[in-house]
N, C-alpha and C positions, 0 to 999 in steps of 0.2 A: 382322416385328413382334416375334417372339420374340428375334431377334438384337439389335434395338434396345433391348428391355427388359433384356437381359443386359448390354449395353454401359452403359446408364444405371446399372444396379445396381453394376457394376464401378467406374464413375467415382465414385459416391457413397461406396463403401467406400474408394477411394483418397483422396478428399478428407478423409474422417473420419480415416484413418491419418495423413495429413499434418498435420492440425490437432492430433492427439494428440502427434505428434513435436515440433511447434513448442512446445506447452505444456510438454512434458518438458524441452526445451532451455531455455526461459525459466526454469523452476523451478531447473534446475541452475545457470544463470547468476546467479540471485538468491542462491542458496546460496553461490556462489563470492564474489560481491560482499559478502555478509554476513560471510564469513570474512575478507575483506580489511579490512572495517570493524572487526571485532572485534579484529584484530591491530594496529590503529592506522594502517593504510594508507588514510587518508581520501581522498587524491588518487586512488589506484588504484581504490578502490570507486566514487568519484564518476564517474570516467571510464568505468568498466565499466557503471555504471547509466545514464549518459547515452546510451550506445550501445544498451543494452537497451530503454530507454523509447522510443527512436526506432524500434526494430524491433518492439516489442511494446507499443504505447501503451495498450492496454486491460488491462495487467497490474496488478492491485491491489498485489501484493507488490512489484513493481519500483517503482511510484510511491511506496509507503510507505517503502521502504528508501532510495530516492533522496532523498526529503524529509528523512529522518533524517540521511543523510550530508551533505546540504547544510547542515543546521542545525549539525552538528558542525564544518563548514568555515566557519561564520560567515556563510553566505549565507541569512539567515533569510527574506527576502522571496521569493527563488527557491524555498526549501524549502516555503514555504506554498502556492505555486502547485502544486507536486507533491502536497502533502498534501490540498489541496482536491480535486484530481483523484482522489486515492485515495478520498476520501469519496464522490465521485460514482460511482466504480466498485465500491464496497464492497457486499458482501452485508450483510444485517441483523446477522449475528454478527461482522462485521469492522468495522462503522462506528465503534463506540466506541473501537477501537484507533486509528483515524485521527483521530478527534476529540481524543483525549488527546494524540496526537503534535503536533497544532497548538497545543493548550494549552501543551505543553512549549516549543514554538517561541517562543510569545509570552513565556513565562516567561524564556527565555534573554535576551530583550531588555528585561527588567524592565517588561513591560506587563501588569500583573496583571488589569486590567479585561477586556482582550481574551482573556487566558488563561482567565479565569473563565467567559466566554461559552461556550467550547468544553467546558470541564469540566462546566458545567451541562447542556449538551446530552447529554454522555455519561452523567452522573448520571441525568438524566431517562429516558434509554433503559434504563439498568440497572434503575431502579425499575419501569418499564413491563414489562420482561421478568422481573420478580420475581427479579433477581440482587442480593439484598440485601447480600451480602458485597462485591461489586464496587461497589455504590452507596455503601457505607460507606467504602471506600477512596477513592473519588472525592470524597466529602464531606470527607474528611480533607485531600485535596489542595486542594480549594477553600478550606479554612480556612487 
C-alpha cells in the first residue's frame, strides 16, 4: 500500500513537471513568434504560430498573437477565428485585450459597426472593473 502511494505521488509530481515544462516552452515560442512579427517577418511568425496553436490549442497568448499576425497578413476572417478562441480562453483580465484585437480586425476591413460591437464590450468590461482610464481610451476608439 505504501509503495503504491509513493508511486502515485511520484507520477503526480512527474505530470506536474511535464505540464510546467510545456507551458514554459509555449511561452518561449510565443515570445519568439512575437519577435518575428515585430521584425516584420509576418510569414515566419504565422508559420511558427500555426504550429504552436496546433500543439498548444489552449494557449491564450498563442491564439491572440496568431490572430494579430493573420490580420497583418490580410487574412481577417481567419484571424477572427483565432481571436474569438482567445476570448473564449481568456481570463477576466485578458478578455478586453482580445475584444480590442477583434475590433481592430474589423477596422482593418472598414467595418465600423462590427468593430464598435467589440470595442463596446471591452468598454463595458472596463467600466464594470472600474478601469476608467482604459474605458476612456476605448470610448475614444469607439468615437
